[in-house]
ChimeraX commands (.cxc) that place a marker at each C-alpha (Angstrom):
marker #1 position 115.74,39.98,-76.13 radius 0.5
marker #1 position 118.26,40.84,-73.17 radius 0.5
marker #1 position 121.89,39.14,-74.79 radius 0.5
marker #1 position 120.99,42.06,-77.35 radius 0.5
marker #1 position 119.98,44.32,-75.28 radius 0.5
marker #1 position 123.70,43.96,-73.52 radius 0.5
marker #1 position 125.15,43.95,-76.65 radius 0.5
marker #1 position 123.40,47.26,-78.10 radius 0.5
marker #1 position 124.00,49.08,-74.86 radius 0.5
marker #1 position 127.52,47.65,-74.43 radius 0.5
marker #1 position 128.07,49.61,-77.73 radius 0.5
marker #1 position 126.39,52.25,-77.30 radius 0.5
marker #1 position 127.59,53.18,-73.54 radius 0.5
marker #1 position 131.52,52.09,-75.39 radius 0.5
marker #1 position 131.34,54.43,-78.03 radius 0.5
marker #1 position 128.52,57.32,-77.15 radius 0.5
marker #1 position 128.93,57.18,-73.32 radius 0.5
marker #1 position 126.55,60.71,-73.20 radius 0.5
marker #1 position 123.74,59.66,-75.23 radius 0.5
marker #1 position 123.21,59.84,-78.82 radius 0.5
marker #1 position 123.68,58.05,-81.95 radius 0.5
marker #1 position 127.23,54.80,-81.74 radius 0.5
marker #1 position 127.51,53.96,-85.57 radius 0.5
marker #1 position 129.16,50.48,-86.28 radius 0.5
marker #1 position 131.72,49.16,-88.35 radius 0.5
marker #1 position 128.72,47.41,-90.62 radius 0.5
marker #1 position 127.45,50.19,-92.96 radius 0.5
marker #1 position 123.74,51.19,-91.66 radius 0.5
marker #1 position 124.05,49.28,-88.62 radius 0.5
marker #1 position 123.80,51.85,-85.33 radius 0.5
marker #1 position 122.71,51.43,-81.75 radius 0.5
marker #1 position 121.16,54.57,-79.71 radius 0.5
marker #1 position 121.11,55.12,-76.54 radius 0.5
marker #1 position 119.30,57.61,-73.96 radius 0.5
marker #1 position 119.79,58.60,-70.49 radius 0.5
marker #1 position 116.70,60.71,-70.16 radius 0.5
marker #1 position 113.61,61.55,-71.94 radius 0.5
marker #1 position 114.22,63.89,-75.27 radius 0.5
marker #1 position 113.07,67.09,-76.96 radius 0.5
marker #1 position 111.36,67.04,-80.48 radius 0.5
marker #1 position 113.96,66.36,-83.30 radius 0.5
marker #1 position 113.45,66.83,-86.98 radius 0.5
marker #1 position 114.33,64.27,-89.94 radius 0.5
marker #1 position 113.94,63.51,-93.27 radius 0.5
marker #1 position 114.32,59.47,-92.32 radius 0.5
marker #1 position 115.91,57.43,-94.83 radius 0.5
marker #1 position 114.23,53.75,-94.95 radius 0.5
marker #1 position 115.00,51.88,-91.58 radius 0.5
marker #1 position 113.99,50.09,-88.89 radius 0.5
marker #1 position 114.29,50.73,-85.38 radius 0.5
marker #1 position 114.25,47.37,-82.99 radius 0.5
marker #1 position 113.82,49.35,-79.46 radius 0.5
marker #1 position 114.83,47.35,-76.53 radius 0.5
marker #1 position 114.22,50.07,-73.74 radius 0.5
marker #1 position 112.71,52.59,-73.37 radius 0.5
marker #1 position 110.46,54.35,-75.23 radius 0.5
marker #1 position 110.00,56.53,-77.98 radius 0.5
marker #1 position 107.17,58.29,-79.88 radius 0.5
marker #1 position 107.31,59.27,-84.22 radius 0.5
marker #1 position 104.87,62.05,-85.81 radius 0.5
marker #1 position 104.62,61.21,-89.63 radius 0.5
marker #1 position 101.72,64.84,-89.87 radius 0.5
marker #1 position 99.34,64.26,-88.55 radius 0.5
marker #1 position 99.87,60.41,-87.43 radius 0.5
marker #1 position 102.14,59.50,-83.82 radius 0.5
marker #1 position 102.88,56.19,-83.21 radius 0.5
marker #1 position 104.15,55.13,-80.05 radius 0.5
marker #1 position 106.86,52.03,-79.58 radius 0.5
marker #1 position 108.29,50.67,-76.49 radius 0.5
marker #1 position 110.60,47.59,-75.47 radius 0.5
marker #1 position 110.05,44.75,-77.90 radius 0.5
marker #1 position 108.51,46.78,-80.66 radius 0.5
marker #1 position 110.47,47.56,-84.46 radius 0.5
marker #1 position 109.17,50.88,-85.98 radius 0.5
marker #1 position 109.73,50.86,-89.58 radius 0.5
marker #1 position 109.53,53.85,-92.26 radius 0.5
marker #1 position 109.61,52.12,-95.63 radius 0.5
marker #1 position 110.32,55.53,-97.49 radius 0.5
marker #1 position 112.00,58.65,-97.18 radius 0.5
marker #1 position 110.07,60.46,-94.76 radius 0.5
marker #1 position 109.63,63.73,-92.56 radius 0.5
marker #1 position 109.48,63.11,-88.81 radius 0.5
marker #1 position 109.85,64.41,-85.34 radius 0.5
marker #1 position 110.41,61.95,-82.75 radius 0.5
marker #1 position 111.28,62.43,-78.91 radius 0.5
marker #1 position 112.49,59.99,-76.59 radius 0.5
marker #1 position 109.71,59.76,-74.09 radius 0.5
marker #1 position 111.00,56.96,-71.30 radius 0.5
marker #1 position 114.63,57.07,-70.52 radius 0.5
marker #1 position 116.88,56.90,-67.13 radius 0.5
marker #1 position 120.36,56.45,-66.02 radius 0.5
marker #1 position 118.92,53.55,-64.52 radius 0.5
marker #1 position 117.69,52.48,-67.13 radius 0.5
marker #1 position 118.21,54.43,-71.09 radius 0.5
marker #1 position 116.59,54.32,-73.86 radius 0.5
marker #1 position 118.60,51.71,-76.21 radius 0.5
marker #1 position 117.75,50.86,-79.89 radius 0.5
marker #1 position 119.05,49.27,-82.74 radius 0.5
marker #1 position 118.69,51.27,-86.32 radius 0.5
marker #1 position 119.35,49.65,-89.80 radius 0.5
marker #1 position 118.75,51.04,-92.72 radius 0.5
marker #1 position 117.02,49.24,-94.98 radius 0.5
marker #1 position 118.85,48.53,-98.91 radius 0.5
marker #1 position 117.15,48.45,-101.56 radius 0.5
marker #1 position 119.17,46.07,-103.10 radius 0.5
marker #1 position 118.86,43.62,-100.61 radius 0.5
marker #1 position 115.04,44.18,-100.55 radius 0.5
marker #1 position 114.88,43.65,-104.09 radius 0.5
marker #1 position 117.48,40.77,-104.42 radius 0.5
marker #1 position 115.57,38.56,-101.68 radius 0.5
marker #1 position 111.61,39.42,-103.33 radius 0.5
marker #1 position 112.82,38.02,-106.72 radius 0.5
marker #1 position 113.77,35.19,-104.94 radius 0.5
marker #1 position 110.68,34.93,-102.38 radius 0.5
marker #1 position 108.37,35.68,-105.58 radius 0.5
marker #1 position 106.33,38.80,-103.34 radius 0.5
marker #1 position 104.39,40.98,-104.90 radius 0.5
marker #1 position 104.38,44.77,-103.49 radius 0.5
marker #1 position 101.85,45.65,-101.68 radius 0.5
marker #1 position 100.95,49.41,-103.41 radius 0.5
marker #1 position 98.46,50.46,-100.51 radius 0.5
marker #1 position 100.36,49.30,-97.39 radius 0.5
marker #1 position 101.55,51.86,-94.85 radius 0.5
marker #1 position 105.20,53.76,-95.57 radius 0.5
marker #1 position 105.53,53.47,-91.83 radius 0.5
marker #1 position 104.16,51.33,-89.13 radius 0.5
marker #1 position 105.37,49.59,-85.20 radius 0.5
marker #1 position 104.83,46.15,-84.71 radius 0.5
marker #1 position 106.09,43.70,-81.94 radius 0.5
marker #1 position 109.39,42.64,-83.05 radius 0.5
marker #1 position 109.41,38.98,-84.43 radius 0.5
marker #1 position 111.77,36.40,-82.53 radius 0.5
marker #1 position 113.51,35.78,-85.79 radius 0.5
marker #1 position 114.71,39.70,-86.75 radius 0.5
marker #1 position 115.61,39.57,-82.93 radius 0.5
marker #1 position 117.92,36.21,-83.12 radius 0.5
marker #1 position 119.64,36.98,-86.57 radius 0.5
marker #1 position 119.70,40.91,-85.17 radius 0.5
marker #1 position 121.97,39.31,-82.29 radius 0.5
marker #1 position 123.66,37.50,-84.25 radius 0.5
marker #1 position 124.86,40.19,-86.31 radius 0.5
marker #1 position 125.66,42.25,-83.10 radius 0.5
marker #1 position 127.78,38.88,-82.22 radius 0.5
marker #1 position 130.06,40.03,-85.32 radius 0.5
marker #1 position 131.46,43.18,-83.67 radius 0.5
marker #1 position 133.46,41.18,-81.16 radius 0.5
marker #1 position 135.41,39.21,-84.01 radius 0.5
marker #1 position 136.48,42.15,-85.74 radius 0.5
marker #1 position 137.95,39.11,-88.88 radius 0.5
marker #1 position 134.79,38.08,-89.66 radius 0.5
marker #1 position 133.37,40.60,-90.41 radius 0.5
marker #1 position 134.05,41.22,-94.24 radius 0.5
marker #1 position 133.20,37.85,-94.56 radius 0.5
marker #1 position 130.08,37.52,-92.88 radius 0.5
marker #1 position 128.04,40.54,-92.55 radius 0.5
marker #1 position 126.66,40.59,-95.71 radius 0.5
marker #1 position 124.54,37.57,-95.04 radius 0.5
marker #1 position 123.72,38.51,-91.60 radius 0.5
marker #1 position 122.49,41.72,-92.98 radius 0.5
marker #1 position 120.50,40.11,-95.63 radius 0.5
marker #1 position 119.31,37.52,-93.15 radius 0.5
marker #1 position 117.64,40.57,-91.13 radius 0.5
marker #1 position 116.47,41.84,-94.43 radius 0.5
marker #1 position 114.77,38.58,-95.26 radius 0.5
marker #1 position 112.59,38.44,-91.38 radius 0.5
marker #1 position 111.78,41.59,-92.01 radius 0.5
marker #1 position 110.04,41.24,-95.30 radius 0.5
marker #1 position 108.73,38.30,-94.37 radius 0.5
marker #1 position 106.87,40.10,-91.16 radius 0.5
marker #1 position 104.14,42.26,-90.80 radius 0.5
marker #1 position 106.20,44.60,-91.92 radius 0.5
marker #1 position 106.85,42.93,-95.18 radius 0.5
marker #1 position 104.74,44.49,-97.50 radius 0.5
marker #1 position 105.42,48.21,-96.91 radius 0.5
marker #1 position 109.11,47.63,-97.84 radius 0.5
marker #1 position 108.53,45.28,-100.73 radius 0.5
marker #1 position 107.12,48.26,-102.49 radius 0.5
marker #1 position 110.64,49.67,-102.39 radius 0.5
marker #1 position 112.33,46.25,-104.79 radius 0.5
marker #1 position 109.47,47.35,-107.83 radius 0.5
marker #1 position 111.60,48.70,-110.56 radius 0.5
marker #1 position 109.64,50.37,-112.67 radius 0.5
marker #1 position 106.78,51.43,-109.63 radius 0.5
marker #1 position 107.05,54.96,-108.38 radius 0.5
marker #1 position 108.79,54.34,-105.62 radius 0.5
marker #1 position 112.17,53.52,-107.13 radius 0.5
marker #1 position 112.22,55.87,-109.43 radius 0.5
marker #1 position 111.42,58.71,-107.31 radius 0.5
marker #1 position 114.21,57.44,-104.80 radius 0.5
marker #1 position 116.29,58.49,-107.85 radius 0.5
marker #1 position 115.12,62.05,-107.45 radius 0.5
marker #1 position 115.11,62.06,-103.58 radius 0.5
marker #1 position 118.77,60.89,-104.12 radius 0.5
marker #1 position 119.78,63.91,-105.64 radius 0.5
marker #1 position 117.82,66.08,-103.29 radius 0.5
marker #1 position 119.87,64.56,-100.34 radius 0.5
marker #1 position 123.42,65.06,-102.47 radius 0.5
marker #1 position 122.50,68.82,-103.73 radius 0.5
marker #1 position 120.26,70.00,-101.24 radius 0.5
marker #1 position 122.43,73.08,-101.25 radius 0.5
marker #1 position 121.92,74.39,-104.79 radius 0.5
marker #1 position 119.25,74.63,-107.14 radius 0.5
marker #1 position 117.45,71.33,-108.70 radius 0.5
marker #1 position 115.54,71.95,-111.20 radius 0.5
marker #1 position 112.21,70.05,-111.26 radius 0.5
marker #1 position 112.86,68.97,-114.74 radius 0.5
marker #1 position 115.78,67.84,-114.05 radius 0.5
marker #1 position 114.20,66.04,-111.28 radius 0.5
marker #1 position 111.67,64.50,-113.03 radius 0.5
marker #1 position 113.95,63.24,-116.26 radius 0.5
marker #1 position 116.15,61.67,-113.61 radius 0.5
marker #1 position 112.68,60.13,-112.63 radius 0.5
marker #1 position 111.59,59.35,-115.82 radius 0.5
marker #1 position 108.12,61.31,-115.08 radius 0.5
marker #1 position 106.62,64.41,-116.79 radius 0.5
marker #1 position 106.41,67.21,-114.53 radius 0.5
marker #1 position 102.84,67.11,-113.26 radius 0.5
marker #1 position 103.38,63.30,-113.25 radius 0.5
marker #1 position 106.64,64.02,-110.93 radius 0.5
marker #1 position 104.87,66.37,-108.89 radius 0.5
marker #1 position 102.17,63.96,-107.75 radius 0.5
marker #1 position 104.33,60.41,-107.33 radius 0.5
marker #1 position 106.98,62.43,-105.07 radius 0.5
marker #1 position 104.55,64.35,-102.92 radius 0.5
marker #1 position 102.27,60.60,-102.47 radius 0.5
marker #1 position 105.52,59.03,-101.57 radius 0.5
marker #1 position 107.10,61.64,-99.00 radius 0.5
marker #1 position 104.13,63.51,-98.20 radius 0.5
marker #1 position 106.03,66.70,-99.75 radius 0.5
marker #1 position 106.86,68.97,-102.55 radius 0.5
marker #1 position 109.87,68.94,-103.97 radius 0.5
marker #1 position 110.45,72.46,-103.30 radius 0.5
marker #1 position 109.49,71.47,-99.83 radius 0.5
marker #1 position 111.32,68.37,-99.35 radius 0.5
marker #1 position 114.83,70.25,-99.91 radius 0.5
marker #1 position 113.44,73.42,-97.78 radius 0.5
marker #1 position 112.74,71.31,-94.80 radius 0.5
marker #1 position 116.86,69.26,-95.29 radius 0.5
marker #1 position 118.44,72.33,-95.55 radius 0.5
marker #1 position 116.45,73.93,-92.68 radius 0.5
marker #1 position 117.71,70.57,-90.16 radius 0.5
marker #1 position 121.24,70.60,-91.46 radius 0.5
marker #1 position 121.74,74.22,-91.32 radius 0.5
marker #1 position 120.48,73.40,-87.18 radius 0.5
marker #1 position 123.11,70.77,-87.09 radius 0.5
marker #1 position 125.81,72.81,-87.62 radius 0.5
marker #1 position 124.40,75.59,-85.21 radius 0.5
marker #1 position 123.43,73.42,-82.51 radius 0.5
marker #1 position 126.67,70.92,-82.57 radius 0.5
marker #1 position 129.19,72.97,-84.42 radius 0.5
marker #1 position 128.67,76.53,-83.25 radius 0.5
marker #1 position 128.15,77.97,-86.91 radius 0.5
marker #1 position 126.71,81.16,-86.95 radius 0.5
marker #1 position 123.13,81.40,-88.53 radius 0.5
marker #1 position 123.83,83.47,-91.26 radius 0.5
marker #1 position 126.72,81.30,-91.83 radius 0.5
marker #1 position 124.91,78.47,-91.94 radius 0.5
marker #1 position 121.98,79.49,-94.00 radius 0.5
marker #1 position 124.57,80.27,-97.07 radius 0.5
marker #1 position 126.16,77.09,-96.02 radius 0.5
marker #1 position 123.16,74.94,-96.70 radius 0.5
marker #1 position 121.78,77.11,-99.42 radius 0.5
marker #1 position 120.04,80.31,-98.94 radius 0.5
marker #1 position 120.57,83.48,-100.21 radius 0.5
marker #1 position 118.14,85.55,-97.94 radius 0.5
marker #1 position 118.75,85.19,-93.94 radius 0.5
marker #1 position 115.96,87.28,-92.98 radius 0.5
marker #1 position 114.17,84.32,-95.62 radius 0.5
marker #1 position 116.31,80.96,-93.70 radius 0.5
marker #1 position 115.18,83.10,-90.27 radius 0.5
marker #1 position 111.39,83.46,-91.19 radius 0.5
marker #1 position 111.76,79.58,-92.41 radius 0.5
marker #1 position 113.69,78.28,-89.95 radius 0.5
marker #1 position 111.55,79.95,-86.85 radius 0.5
marker #1 position 107.91,78.39,-88.30 radius 0.5
marker #1 position 109.77,74.97,-88.63 radius 0.5
marker #1 position 111.32,74.94,-85.45 radius 0.5
marker #1 position 109.08,76.76,-83.24 radius 0.5
marker #1 position 112.10,80.11,-82.84 radius 0.5
marker #1 position 114.29,81.87,-84.52 radius 0.5
marker #1 position 117.83,80.47,-84.76 radius 0.5
marker #1 position 119.71,82.82,-83.00 radius 0.5
marker #1 position 117.26,82.51,-79.98 radius 0.5
marker #1 position 117.26,78.80,-80.20 radius 0.5
marker #1 position 121.21,78.71,-80.29 radius 0.5
marker #1 position 120.97,81.47,-77.48 radius 0.5
marker #1 position 118.83,78.97,-75.30 radius 0.5
marker #1 position 121.26,75.68,-75.51 radius 0.5
marker #1 position 124.08,77.96,-74.49 radius 0.5
marker #1 position 122.56,79.29,-72.00 radius 0.5
marker #1 position 121.69,75.56,-70.84 radius 0.5
marker #1 position 124.88,74.39,-71.54 radius 0.5
marker #1 position 126.93,76.81,-69.22 radius 0.5
marker #1 position 123.96,75.91,-66.44 radius 0.5
marker #1 position 125.08,72.27,-66.07 radius 0.5
marker #1 position 128.50,73.20,-66.74 radius 0.5
marker link #1:1,2 radius 0.2
marker link #1:2,3 radius 0.2
marker link #1:3,4 radius 0.2
marker link #1:4,5 radius 0.2
marker link #1:5,6 radius 0.2
marker link #1:6,7 radius 0.2
marker link #1:7,8 radius 0.2
marker link #1:8,9 radius 0.2
marker link #1:9,10 radius 0.2
marker link #1:10,11 radius 0.2
marker link #1:11,12 radius 0.2
marker link #1:12,13 radius 0.2
marker link #1:13,14 radius 0.2
marker link #1:14,15 radius 0.2
marker link #1:15,16 radius 0.2
marker link #1:16,17 radius 0.2
marker link #1:17,18 radius 0.2
marker link #1:18,19 radius 0.2
marker link #1:19,20 radius 0.2
marker link #1:20,21 radius 0.2
marker link #1:21,22 radius 0.2
marker link #1:22,23 radius 0.2
marker link #1:23,24 radius 0.2
marker link #1:24,25 radius 0.2
marker link #1:25,26 radius 0.2
marker link #1:26,27 radius 0.2
marker link #1:27,28 radius 0.2
marker link #1:28,29 radius 0.2
marker link #1:29,30 radius 0.2
marker link #1:30,31 radius 0.2
marker link #1:31,32 radius 0.2
marker link #1:32,33 radius 0.2
marker link #1:33,34 radius 0.2
marker link #1:34,35 radius 0.2
marker link #1:35,36 radius 0.2
marker link #1:36,37 radius 0.2
marker link #1:37,38 radius 0.2
marker link #1:38,39 radius 0.2
marker link #1:39,40 radius 0.2
marker link #1:40,41 radius 0.2
marker link #1:41,42 radius 0.2
marker link #1:42,43 radius 0.2
marker link #1:43,44 radius 0.2
marker link #1:44,45 radius 0.2
marker link #1:45,46 radius 0.2
marker link #1:46,47 radius 0.2
marker link #1:47,48 radius 0.2
marker link #1:48,49 radius 0.2
marker link #1:49,50 radius 0.2
marker link #1:50,51 radius 0.2
marker link #1:51,52 radius 0.2
marker link #1:52,53 radius 0.2
marker link #1:53,54 radius 0.2
marker link #1:54,55 radius 0.2
marker link #1:55,56 radius 0.2
marker link #1:56,57 radius 0.2
marker link #1:57,58 radius 0.2
marker link #1:58,59 radius 0.2
marker link #1:59,60 radius 0.2
marker link #1:60,61 radius 0.2
marker link #1:61,62 radius 0.2
marker link #1:62,63 radius 0.2
marker link #1:63,64 radius 0.2
marker link #1:64,65 radius 0.2
marker link #1:65,66 radius 0.2
marker link #1:66,67 radius 0.2
marker link #1:67,68 radius 0.2
marker link #1:68,69 radius 0.2
marker link #1:69,70 radius 0.2
marker link #1:70,71 radius 0.2
marker link #1:71,72 radius 0.2
marker link #1:72,73 radius 0.2
marker link #1:73,74 radius 0.2
marker link #1:74,75 radius 0.2
marker link #1:75,76 radius 0.2
marker link #1:76,77 radius 0.2
marker link #1:77,78 radius 0.2
marker link #1:78,79 radius 0.2
marker link #1:79,80 radius 0.2
marker link #1:80,81 radius 0.2
marker link #1:81,82 radius 0.2
marker link #1:82,83 radius 0.2
marker link #1:83,84 radius 0.2
marker link #1:84,85 radius 0.2
marker link #1:85,86 radius 0.2
marker link #1:86,87 radius 0.2
marker link #1:87,88 radius 0.2
marker link #1:88,89 radius 0.2
marker link #1:89,90 radius 0.2
marker link #1:90,91 radius 0.2
marker link #1:91,92 radius 0.2
marker link #1:92,93 radius 0.2
marker link #1:93,94 radius 0.2
marker link #1:94,95 radius 0.2
marker link #1:95,96 radius 0.2
marker link #1:96,97 radius 0.2
marker link #1:97,98 radius 0.2
marker link #1:98,99 radius 0.2
marker link #1:99,100 radius 0.2
marker link #1:100,101 radius 0.2
marker link #1:101,102 radius 0.2
marker link #1:102,103 radius 0.2
marker link #1:103,104 radius 0.2
marker link #1:104,105 radius 0.2
marker link #1:105,106 radius 0.2
marker link #1:106,107 radius 0.2
marker link #1:107,108 radius 0.2
marker link #1:108,109 radius 0.2
marker link #1:109,110 radius 0.2
marker link #1:110,111 radius 0.2
marker link #1:111,112 radius 0.2
marker link #1:112,113 radius 0.2
marker link #1:113,114 radius 0.2
marker link #1:114,115 radius 0.2
marker link #1:115,116 radius 0.2
marker link #1:116,117 radius 0.2
marker link #1:117,118 radius 0.2
marker link #1:118,119 radius 0.2
marker link #1:119,120 radius 0.2
marker link #1:120,121 radius 0.2
marker link #1:121,122 radius 0.2
marker link #1:122,123 radius 0.2
marker link #1:123,124 radius 0.2
marker link #1:124,125 radius 0.2
marker link #1:125,126 radius 0.2
marker link #1:126,127 radius 0.2
marker link #1:127,128 radius 0.2
marker link #1:128,129 radius 0.2
marker link #1:129,130 radius 0.2
marker link #1:130,131 radius 0.2
marker link #1:131,132 radius 0.2
marker link #1:132,133 radius 0.2
marker link #1:133,134 radius 0.2
marker link #1:134,135 radius 0.2
marker link #1:135,136 radius 0.2
marker link #1:136,137 radius 0.2
marker link #1:137,138 radius 0.2
marker link #1:138,139 radius 0.2
marker link #1:139,140 radius 0.2
marker link #1:140,141 radius 0.2
marker link #1:141,142 radius 0.2
marker link #1:142,143 radius 0.2
marker link #1:143,144 radius 0.2
marker link #1:144,145 radius 0.2
marker link #1:145,146 radius 0.2
marker link #1:146,147 radius 0.2
marker link #1:147,148 radius 0.2
marker link #1:148,149 radius 0.2
marker link #1:149,150 radius 0.2
marker link #1:150,151 radius 0.2
marker link #1:151,152 radius 0.2
marker link #1:152,153 radius 0.2
marker link #1:153,154 radius 0.2
marker link #1:154,155 radius 0.2
marker link #1:155,156 radius 0.2
marker link #1:156,157 radius 0.2
marker link #1:157,158 radius 0.2
marker link #1:158,159 radius 0.2
marker link #1:159,160 radius 0.2
marker link #1:160,161 radius 0.2
marker link #1:161,162 radius 0.2
marker link #1:162,163 radius 0.2
marker link #1:163,164 radius 0.2
marker link #1:164,165 radius 0.2
marker link #1:165,166 radius 0.2
marker link #1:166,167 radius 0.2
marker link #1:167,168 radius 0.2
marker link #1:168,169 radius 0.2
marker link #1:169,170 radius 0.2
marker link #1:170,171 radius 0.2
marker link #1:171,172 radius 0.2
marker link #1:172,173 radius 0.2
marker link #1:173,174 radius 0.2
marker link #1:174,175 radius 0.2
marker link #1:175,176 radius 0.2
marker link #1:176,177 radius 0.2
marker link #1:177,178 radius 0.2
marker link #1:178,179 radius 0.2
marker link #1:179,180 radius 0.2
marker link #1:180,181 radius 0.2
marker link #1:181,182 radius 0.2
marker link #1:182,183 radius 0.2
marker link #1:183,184 radius 0.2
marker link #1:184,185 radius 0.2
marker link #1:185,186 radius 0.2
marker link #1:186,187 radius 0.2
marker link #1:187,188 radius 0.2
marker link #1:188,189 radius 0.2
marker link #1:189,190 radius 0.2
marker link #1:190,191 radius 0.2
marker link #1:191,192 radius 0.2
marker link #1:192,193 radius 0.2
marker link #1:193,194 radius 0.2
marker link #1:194,195 radius 0.2
marker link #1:195,196 radius 0.2
marker link #1:196,197 radius 0.2
marker link #1:197,198 radius 0.2
marker link #1:198,199 radius 0.2
marker link #1:199,200 radius 0.2
marker link #1:200,201 radius 0.2
marker link #1:201,202 radius 0.2
marker link #1:202,203 radius 0.2
marker link #1:203,204 radius 0.2
marker link #1:204,205 radius 0.2
marker link #1:205,206 radius 0.2
marker link #1:206,207 radius 0.2
marker link #1:207,208 radius 0.2
marker link #1:208,209 radius 0.2
marker link #1:209,210 radius 0.2
marker link #1:210,211 radius 0.2
marker link #1:211,212 radius 0.2
marker link #1:212,213 radius 0.2
marker link #1:213,214 radius 0.2
marker link #1:214,215 radius 0.2
marker link #1:215,216 radius 0.2
marker link #1:216,217 radius 0.2
marker link #1:217,218 radius 0.2
marker link #1:218,219 radius 0.2
marker link #1:219,220 radius 0.2
marker link #1:220,221 radius 0.2
marker link #1:221,222 radius 0.2
marker link #1:222,223 radius 0.2
marker link #1:223,224 radius 0.2
marker link #1:224,225 radius 0.2
marker link #1:225,226 radius 0.2
marker link #1:226,227 radius 0.2
marker link #1:227,228 radius 0.2
marker link #1:228,229 radius 0.2
marker link #1:229,230 radius 0.2
marker link #1:230,231 radius 0.2
marker link #1:231,232 radius 0.2
marker link #1:232,233 radius 0.2
marker link #1:233,234 radius 0.2
marker link #1:234,235 radius 0.2
marker link #1:235,236 radius 0.2
marker link #1:236,237 radius 0.2
marker link #1:237,238 radius 0.2
marker link #1:238,239 radius 0.2
marker link #1:239,240 radius 0.2
marker link #1:240,241 radius 0.2
marker link #1:241,242 radius 0.2
marker link #1:242,243 radius 0.2
marker link #1:243,244 radius 0.2
marker link #1:244,245 radius 0.2
marker link #1:245,246 radius 0.2
marker link #1:246,247 radius 0.2
marker link #1:247,248 radius 0.2
marker link #1:248,249 radius 0.2
marker link #1:249,250 radius 0.2
marker link #1:250,251 radius 0.2
marker link #1:251,252 radius 0.2
marker link #1:252,253 radius 0.2
marker link #1:253,254 radius 0.2
marker link #1:254,255 radius 0.2
marker link #1:255,256 radius 0.2
marker link #1:256,257 radius 0.2
marker link #1:257,258 radius 0.2
marker link #1:258,259 radius 0.2
marker link #1:259,260 radius 0.2
marker link #1:260,261 radius 0.2
marker link #1:261,262 radius 0.2
marker link #1:262,263 radius 0.2
marker link #1:263,264 radius 0.2
marker link #1:264,265 radius 0.2
marker link #1:265,266 radius 0.2
marker link #1:266,267 radius 0.2
marker link #1:267,268 radius 0.2
marker link #1:268,269 radius 0.2
marker link #1:269,270 radius 0.2
marker link #1:270,271 radius 0.2
marker link #1:271,272 radius 0.2
marker link #1:272,273 radius 0.2
marker link #1:273,274 radius 0.2
marker link #1:274,275 radius 0.2
marker link #1:275,276 radius 0.2
marker link #1:276,277 radius 0.2
marker link #1:277,278 radius 0.2
marker link #1:278,279 radius 0.2
marker link #1:279,280 radius 0.2
marker link #1:280,281 radius 0.2
marker link #1:281,282 radius 0.2
marker link #1:282,283 radius 0.2
marker link #1:283,284 radius 0.2
marker link #1:284,285 radius 0.2
marker link #1:285,286 radius 0.2
marker link #1:286,287 radius 0.2
marker link #1:287,288 radius 0.2
marker link #1:288,289 radius 0.2
marker link #1:289,290 radius 0.2
marker link #1:290,291 radius 0.2
marker link #1:291,292 radius 0.2
marker link #1:292,293 radius 0.2
marker link #1:293,294 radius 0.2
marker link #1:294,295 radius 0.2
marker link #1:295,296 radius 0.2
view
């Protein structure tokens, strides 16, 4: 794992020197690093695999918290609301991980070749020790970054190989659910994609149910089983997370951010923001600004 850590750390330091997410030319693949423990981050994760190479992190889904550190792989095999924080990182030994979004189309193609059935009761999130084959596939993929001419030719087979080792390992049963074309996971995924693309405008549940080829009642049940949220809660969380990003990262005023993500009422936005993040938006942005001024 040392060679993989060196490559991921080099890419992260080059493209996100102050810490954060360093995208790569390979779609869905990114290096993450942090120079200090972080605060709580809220997100609705896409299906992904996170190979931790240095440091440690915690992810909470509902009432369950998953702790993972160097040598572990976290897999999230559904669109799930999470809270996460980096718990072990320093300037001398930064938190460092490689994150790859799981592609359902690649999973479906591999599952057909592997002739395996999905496990409908497998947990959608789990932590396991990183398999040597998965780490080696990740290493070969990262080495391609130094050979730009080879990327268009070779990246697809290396991404496919990483998916294969995930499917062949202990995370396989959960990931295989993404490949069941007539199953509820695939049908709910259509509605999730629509909500992600149109979180800022009304999307009637009847339309989402029709996209999923389900009755409204069946859609509600399957959507909640897959994501732990109702469709309305899912959309609301997407709106709040995006509004927070605009305010904290871009300096957008709270009222403008609220309207920009689809809220008609700023007071309603303020109440729901405080309920999710623990404080009103103006108070949080003021605190962030004061911290930045103190550091500067």
